[in-house]
N, C-alpha and C positions, 0 to 999 in steps of 0.2 A: 538266803533262802528265797524260793519263789512262792508267791502267793497263790494258793489253790482256790478252788470253788468253796463257797460258804465262808470266806475269810480265813480259812486255814492255810497253813504253809506246807509246801511240798518242796523238799530240797533236791529233787531229782526230776526236773521238768525241762523239756526241750521245745523250742518254737522253731519250726522249719518253714521259712518263707520262700516264695518263688515269684519271679517276674518272667513271663514266658509269652512268646508270640506263636510259636509252632508246637509247643508242648514238650520240647526237649528239656527245658529247665524244670518243668513240672515233674518229668520223669526222674530227673536227678534228685529233686526234693523228696519225692515219694520214696526213693531208694534210701536216702539219708534218714528219712523218718523211720523206715523199717530197721535200719541199723541202730538208731537210738532206742527204738522199742525193745530190740533184742538185748540191749544193755540196761533194760528196766527203767528207761526214762519215760515219764508220762509225756506223751508226744502229741503235738498238734502240727499238722501240715496245712498251710493256707497260702493263697495268693496274697501278695503284699498289700494290695489296696483294700483288703477286708479287715485289716488290723490298724489300730491306732498306735502312736509312738509309745504311750505309757504301758502298753501290753508287753513291750520288750523288757520292762523292769520286773515283770512278774514271772520270769523264767530264768532258770539257772544258766542255760546257754541258748544262744540264738544263732542259727545258721541260715544264710541266704544264698540261694542259687538264682542267678539272674543272667539273662542274655542281653546282648546289645543289638539294637535294630536301627535301620536307617543310617543317619549321619551321627552315630554315637549317641543315639537316643535310648531312653528307657522303654521297655515294653508297655503296652497300653494298661495292663493290669498292675503296673508298678508306679505309674506316674503320679497318682494322688499321694501315695506314701512318700515318694521322693520329694514332692513339693512340700509336704508337711515337715520334712527334715530341713528344709531351707529357710524356715521362718526365722526372721531376724531376732525375734524375742526369745528364742531358745537359748538358755545360758550354756556356756561352754562345757560345763560338767554335768549336764542334766542326765546323761546316760552312763555315769561313771560306775554304776553297779552292774552294767551289762557286759557279759562275756560273749564274744561273737567271733565268727569267721565268715568268709564269703567264698563262693565258687562261681567264677564267671564262664559263660559260654559265648564264644566269639568266632570270628572268621578272619584269619590273618590277611585275606585278600582285601579287606576293608582298611582304609587308612586309620580309622579310629577303632582299633582292635580292642575289644573288651573294655571299652570306655565306661559303660554303665557300672560294671562291677568295680572298677577302679575308683570311680567317683563316689560310689556308695560307700566303699570301704574307707576312703579318706574322710568322708563327711561323718561317718559314725565315730571315727577316732577323734575328730574335731569336737564332737559333742561329749567326749569323755569315755566312750565305750572302749573296752579292752579286748584286743585280739588274743584269743586263747590258743589259736592254732593258725599257722600261716595260710593266707588265702591261696586258692588254686585257680588255674585258668585252663580252659579247654579250647582247642582250635579245631574247627570243623574241617580244616584242610589236612589234618593229621591222617595218616593212613588208616588208623582205627577210629577216626572221628572223635567224639567226646570221650569214649573209653580210653583213648590214648593217654590221657592224664588222669581222668576221674578214678579209674580203678585203683591206681597206686595211691592217689591222694586220699580217697575214702578209706582204704585199708589202713593207712597210717593214722588217719583221723580216729578210727575205731580204737587203735592201740593207745592213742593219746587220751581219748576219753576215759578209757579204763584206768590209765595211770593218774589222770587228774581227778577223776571221780570214782575211786575204787568201790567195788561192790561190797556190801556187808558180808561178814563171815557166813558161810553156808549158802550164799546166793551166787549162782553162776550165770553167764550169758545164755540166753535162749538159743539153742542150736538151730541151724538152718533147716533141719528136717522136721521141725515143729512149726506148723502153720500159725501165723498170727491171726487174731480174730478178723473176719471179713468186715469191711466197712459198710457194704450195701447188701441187702437181701431182697429178693423178689418173693412176693406172696400172692396166692390166688385172691382175686376179689371175692367178696362175700357172695355166696350163691353159685360160685363156679365149681363147687364140689371139691373132693380130695383127690390127690394123685396117689399112685402106688408108693409105698414106703421105700425110701432110699436108705439102706443101711449105713452108707457113708455120710449121710446128712442128719443123723440122729441129733436133733437140736443143733445142727450145724457143727457137730463135734465128731470128727473122725479120729482114728488113732493118731496120736501125735499132734493134736490140734488144741490150742489154748481156747477154752470156752469162756464166755462171759460169766463172771461170778465164780469161776473155778480157779483154784490155785494151780499155776502151771508146774510142770515137773521141776522147773528150776526155781520156783518160789515167787513167780510174778503174780502179784495180786491184781485182779481185774474187777472193776465195779460193775454191778448188774444194773441194767437199764431196761425198763419195760418197753419193748419195741413198739407196741401199739400206742402207748402214751406218747412216746417220743415222736412217732409219725404224726399224731394229731397236733402236737406242739409245732412241729416244723411246717406242716401244711397250713396251719393258722398263721404262723409268723412270717412265712415267705410267700403268702398268696398275694401276687401282684398281677395287675393287668398286663397282658402281652400285647405288644404293638401289632396292629393288623397290617396287612400287606401295603396298603396305600396311605397309612396315617402318619408316616414319618417323612420328613424332607431332608435329603442328604446334600451336603455341600451346597446349600442353597445360595446360588448366585454369588459366589465369591468372585465371579467374573461377569457380573451382570452388564458391566460396561462393554463386554464383548459379545453379548448374546441379544437376540431379538426375542422378546417375551410375547407369548400369545395367550390371551385369557380364554379358557375353555370351561364349559360346564362339565360337571361330573358325568352326566349322561353321555356327552360326546366322547369323553375319555374312555368311559366304559365300552362304548361301541367300538372305539378304535382298538382297544385291547382284545375284544372278542372277535375282531375281524369282520365286523358288520359290513356287508357288501355295499350298503347304502352310505356308509360314512366316508367322508373324503379324506382318507388317511394319506394317500399319495396322489394328489390331484395331477391332472395332465398339464397344468400350467407350467411355464418354463422354470427350470431350476436357475439358481443364481449362476452368473457367468463362470464362477470358479468351479462349479460342478459340471457345466456343459462340456468342458474339455476332457472329461473322463469317458472312457468307453464303458458301455453297459447302461442298463436302464435303472435310473434311480427312482422311478415313479411307480412301478408296479409292485404290489404286494403279492408274493407267491400264494398259491392255494394252500391253506393250512389245514392240517388234520389234528384235532385236539388229542394229544397223547399225554395229558396231564396225569399225575399220580391219582390213585383211586380216591374217591370221596371218603372222608372220615378219617384220613390220616395226613393232616397237614402239620408239619413241624412248627411249633410256636416259637420260632427263632426271633429273638428281640431285634427290633429295628429293621425288619425285613421288608422287601418289596416283591411284588409279583411282577415277573417279566414273562414275555412270550417269545420263544425262539422262532424266528422267521427264516433263518438261513444257517445251514451247517455244511459248509463247502470246503472241500480239500483244495488248497491252493498250491501245493507242491505237485510235481509231476508224478504220475502213477509209478514210474520206475525209480523214483527217488527213495532213499533209505528211510526217510522220515515223513510221517503223515502230519502235516501242519494244517490246521483248520482255521477258517474265518467264521466266527460265530456272530450272528447279528440278532439282537433282541430289541423288542419294543416295550415301552413302559409309559405310564401316564405322564402328561406334560407338566405336572406340578413338581417334578424333580429334575435335577440336572447334575452335572458332574464336571470335574476339571481334569486337564491333562495330568497324568501321573496317578490318578485315583485307581483304586483296586476294586474289583468285583469278586465276591466269594461265591462259588458254586458248591452246593452241598450234595455229594453223590449218595448213592445207595447201593447196597449189595444186590447181586442178581439172584433171582428166585431159585435157580438150580443150586447155587452155592449154599444158600440158607437151608434148603431141603437136605443137602448132603450133610451139613452139620447136625441138623435135627435127627437124621437117621443114625449118624455116627454116635451121637450122645444118647440115643434112645429117649429123645424129648418129644416125640411126635404126639404123645397122649396129652400134653399140656400146651402144645405150640399155639393153638388157636383159642385159648381161654384168656380172659382178661386178668391181668396181673397188676400189682402196684409195688412201689418201693417201700422198704422199711429200713431205717437206719439202725445199725446194731453196734456201732463203735462205742466204746465206753464213754460215758458222759463226764469226762474229767473236767471239762471247761464249761459246763452248763450247756444250755441249748445252742449257744453260738457255735459250738464245735460239732453239732449234729447236722449232717446233711443227708437228706433222704435219697439222693442219687448223685452220681459223679458230676463234677463241674462241666458245664457246656453240653449236657445231655438234655435235649429238649423233646418232650413227648406230649401228646394230647392228654386229656383227663383220663380217658380210657384207652388202653392199648393191650396188645397181646405179646407174647414172647416172640412169635414170628415177626411181628411188626418191629419190635425192638431190635431184633437181629438184622432185619432188612434195612432199616433207616438210621439206626443209632450206634450200633457196635461194629467195629472194624474187624471182621473175621478173616480178612485177607492181608492184614498188616504183617510185617516181619516181626516175629516175637522177640521180646526182651528176655533177659536172663531170668527175671522173676517169674515169667510165665512157665519156664521149665521147672522151676522150683515147685509151683503149684501142680503142674502135670505129674511130677514125680510122686507127690503125695497121693494122687488119685490113680496111680498106675497099679494094676493087679499083677502084671508080669514082673518078676524080680529083675530080669535082664533089662526090661524097659526102664524100670525104676532106677537102676544103677546108671544107665546111660543118660537119663534125664538129669540126674543129680550132677553128673559130670558137665553137662551143658550149662547148668546154673552156677557152676564153680568158676570164678575168675581165673583159677589156675589153668583151666583148659580153654584159654582164650582162642587159640588157633583153631581148635576143634569146633568151638562155638561159631566162629566166623565162617569156617569151611562148610558148616551145615546150614547156617541161616543167611547171613548177609551176602556172601559171595554168590551163592546160587539163587538168592532172593526168595527163599522158601517162605510161604505164607503160613499163618496160624492154622488155617484149614488143612493145608498139606502136611504140616507137622502132626496134627491130630490123626490124619490118615496113616501116617507112618507108625504111629503108636496106638493101635486100636484098643489096647487094654486100658487106656485112660478113659474114664467115664466121669465127667463133671456133674455135680448136682446142678440142675437148672436154676435153682434159687441163687446161685453165685455168679450168674452170667455177667452182671455189671461189675463184679469184683474181678473177674477173670479176663474179660475182653476189653480192650481199650475203646474209648469213645471215638466214633468216626468224626474226623475234622473236615471242615470245609477247605477247599483249595482256592487260593487267591490268584487272580490273573490281572495283569495290567490292562487297562482300557486302551484301545488303539484308535478310537474315533475322537474327533474334536471338531470345533468350528461348525461349518455348515453340515458336516456329516452327522451332527447330533439331531438336527431338526430341519424339516423342510417347511417352506412358507405355507400357511393356511392348513397345517396339519394339527392333529391332536395327540401326537405321540412323540416321545423321545427315543432316538435310536442309540444303542450301545453296541460297539463291536469289540470283539476280543480276537487276539492272534494267539492260538494255542497249539503248541507242539505236543502231540499225543505220545505218551510214554509207552514204547513197545520195543522190546529188544530180546536177544537170545542170551541166556546165562551161560556160565562155564559148563553147565550140563547140557547145553544146546536146546534148552527148553525155552519156548517163547513166553515172555512175561509182558503183561500190560498193567499200567498204573490203574488204580481203582477209579479215580475220577476220569482218566483218559478213556477207559473202557465204557464208563457211563456216558461221557460226552459223545463218543462215537455212536452210541445207540440211540441218541435223541433225534427224532424226526422233527421237521418244521411243524409248528403248532403246539409243541410242548410248553406247558406253563411251569415255571419254576419260582421258588422263593429264594431270593438271593439277598446278600447284604453288600453294602459299599463302604469303603474306607478311604478317607482322604489321603492322598499321597503327600510326599514330603518336599517336592521340588517346585510345584507350580506357583506357589506364592512368591518364590524367589524369581522365577521367570516373569511373572506378571508385574512385579514391582520394578523390574529392570528391562522392560520390554523394548526400550530404545537401544539397548546394547546388543551386539552380535551374539550368536550362540554357536558353539561347536558341539555337535551331537554325534555320539559314538555308540552304536548299537548293533553288534553282530546278531544274526539269527532273530529269534523272537524278542530280543532286547530292543528291537525296532519299535515295538508296540507303543510304549509311552511316548517315544520321540515323535512318532507319526501323529499322535494326538496333539502334541505341542506344536508341530509344524502347521497343522490345519487350524489350530486355534489362533496362532500368530497371523496366518494368512487372512483369516476372517476379520481379525482386528484391523488389519491393513485395508481390507476392502471397505470397511466402515469409515475409515479415516485415512486416506492415502497420504495425507500430509503430516501424519503423526510421527514420522521418522523412526519407524520400527527397524531394528537392527537386522543385519544379514544373518542367514542361517547356512551352515555348512554341515553336511551329513557324511559320516564315515560308516559304511555298512560292509559287513563281511558275511559270506556264506560259503557253501562248498562249490556249487555250480551255478553259473549265470542263468542257465535255462531250466534249473530245477528249483532253486530256493532264493531267487531274487524277488523278495516280497514287495508288492506295490510298485514295481519298476516303472509302470506307465505314469504314476503320479509325480515322480521326481523330475520329469521333463516339463511339467506344467509351469509356465512363467508366473502364474498367479500364486503359486505356492512359495515362490521366492526362496528356493533352496538349491544349493549346489551340492550334488552327490558325488562322492568318491567311493569306489567299490574295490573289494578284495575277495576273490573267489579262489579258495585254497586248492581245489582239485582240477581247475581248468588248464593247468600247465604243469610241466614236470616239476618245477620248483614251487613249493607251496608259498603262497602269499597270504598274509593276514592283515587285519586292520592296522596293527601297529606299524607294519611296513609302509602302508599308504600314508599314515600320519607322518612318518619320517620323510617320505617323498615330497609331501606337501608341507614340510617343516616351516618354510618361509611364510606361507599363508597362515598357518596356525599361530606362529609367533606374532605376526602382524595383528591378527584378531585379538590375541591376548593383550597386546599393547593397547588395544582399543577397549579394554575392559570386558572382553567376551566372557560369557558364562560357558562352562564346559559340563556336559552331562554324559555320564558313562552308564550304560544300561546293558544287562545281559547276564550271562552265567558268571558266578563267582569262581575264584580259582586263579588260573594263570592269566586269563584275558585282562582283567582290570590291572593286574600288576604290570603286564607287558605294555598296556596302553599308557599307564602312568610313566613308565620309563621312556617311552617314545616321545611323550609330550615334554618331558624334561630335556631330552636330547634336542628337540626342536627349539625350545627356549634357550638352551645353552648355545646353540649354533647361530640362531638368527635373532635372538631377543636382546642382545646387547649385554649379556651377563659376562662377568670376568671368567667364570668357570662353571662347571656342572653343579657344584655344591651350592652356588648362589642361586642357580635356577631351581634346584630342588627346594631350597628354603622359600623361594617365592611361591612355588606351587603349594607348599604347606600353608603359607599365609593366605593363599587363595581359598584353600579349604576352610580356614577359620572364618573367612568373609563370605562363605557360601557361594563362592565363585566357581568352585570345582566340586561337583556333586556326583556321588556314585550310588546307583541303585542296582544292586546285583542280587541274584538269588541262586 
């Protein structure tokens, strides 16, 4: 039996854990949590790093959904938990009372496919945990994505749970047309007055809704929790100071031996960020020789127009930095199918970054979309009143299980519903099946209700994809298609997903980071804006792409940085050659590395830094050959080979050029060259891998292709072959 709160036992409890980078594993965990709740399991869903190992022993079943990131690594919010499982003092049978299963989310274009889930599953078994249901694996390359395997796996899991843990006589599973209690509720701040009564929100209980403290139609007992008391407990227990924009230092000088450090006062840094015309941000003194060979002016700061977000609504994002956009330039030709931007930002000089690092931009919804939603839902009367969060989920696990708001939703102390919809909730995301389940509950039109239930039913998978994923319909558009659906505004954070930041590889490095005698750091991104026509011939734009396209120079943003996974490898082996393969915007982190290595060489020409070979691919030489003028610079010490697929009748790709230069590639590998592959996941990394094996087999002295493939696999284990795709 599982230990419950207050020392009592509960023989029907489920702990659902997730490790997630992009939110997909969290979505899977939340769905598994709802499945368990409908089978009357007392359920807790949590990210892995928020629990201790001994908590696993207090639940009847444990289910883990986890993705694999980077080079077979665990997601950031799972690494602490994973490390705790590796402690040598843990006895082999310490988890022998734990019944568990795992579901991995991976991408088969990566060599270490679903490694995190496999390693976790094996380690839990080593510690004595018992698999109660076979583990599952999802492949992002499947035609139906994660659903390609998750739907059947979870359906069979449900059957297995009912067989393994049968319900008591008279108790049946909670049907899908009965809503589970919402986890998060919005309330008006004191003094904001009352809104008109919503008959569907009567104590958050509509027809067919399980209310707290009420026995469900199927016999589910739910504990009552005082929401105001719970809110006070949470606000007291989770009150922590949030990092200010300039108080955190990221990736501080992991390559100090490559950089020139300048000491600056805070006032000079402030003046630089504000664009003070008297500050010597870009002096007219000569640039280093390595920069003089580039066309264009590296010394002038463009005239900036402050287009920052309105005062009073700054997202308190942990470990964030304030940066200012000084350039938003399209670098593909106007007639090219894709709009690719170079974004240049400046930030204070007490921060730096390394090649391969990532910058996260946090977008926001456009005012017209937010107003359209407010009008559609009849929320205008409350849109501009201050609101707050109230946790309402049953307190089965004491205060540790109560969260006042969704994970990664950052708001100021005071905020309105309009601000929440603008800055925090993604109303243009493609809806999940669960969203249609909620919609059906609040639909007044019987035809709408029936159709919405069909979309939420996995039996109608093709219809669901034909309506949502294939035409890329957004939540807002779906609600416009079903105008009889009227959500209670208090459920906004339960209904709409949290808006996530978008990560982009930094493309600048070396002298492009900082100029002599300046008080700022420069950061450049190479961003392909998402814009396309759907099967319905409707133009779609990505949320962050649309946001980026609208930003004028002068805009101040709060961003975060994350250390990449490959620079420490390149830094420690700087004397060895590098083979860099990056089609399209996959070039970004490789450009950063090239400039960093060139700068290191300029500081110490006798250091013996290895050669660099770049394989780049695009569509047209005159349209999307990014930074072409740089690759001819002798000071960059890089040899570039290119493949442009549409410039001739027969298409040519980077893998074809690698085979053409097979002798060179094999020679570099024999000299212990490091290979970095960056760009889109899918066919490209697989094709590149096969081309490298072919080159090794033909020119590398191997007896056959199998031996060459084995050597490449060994290179991966030695971090000599690194893949960073997205």
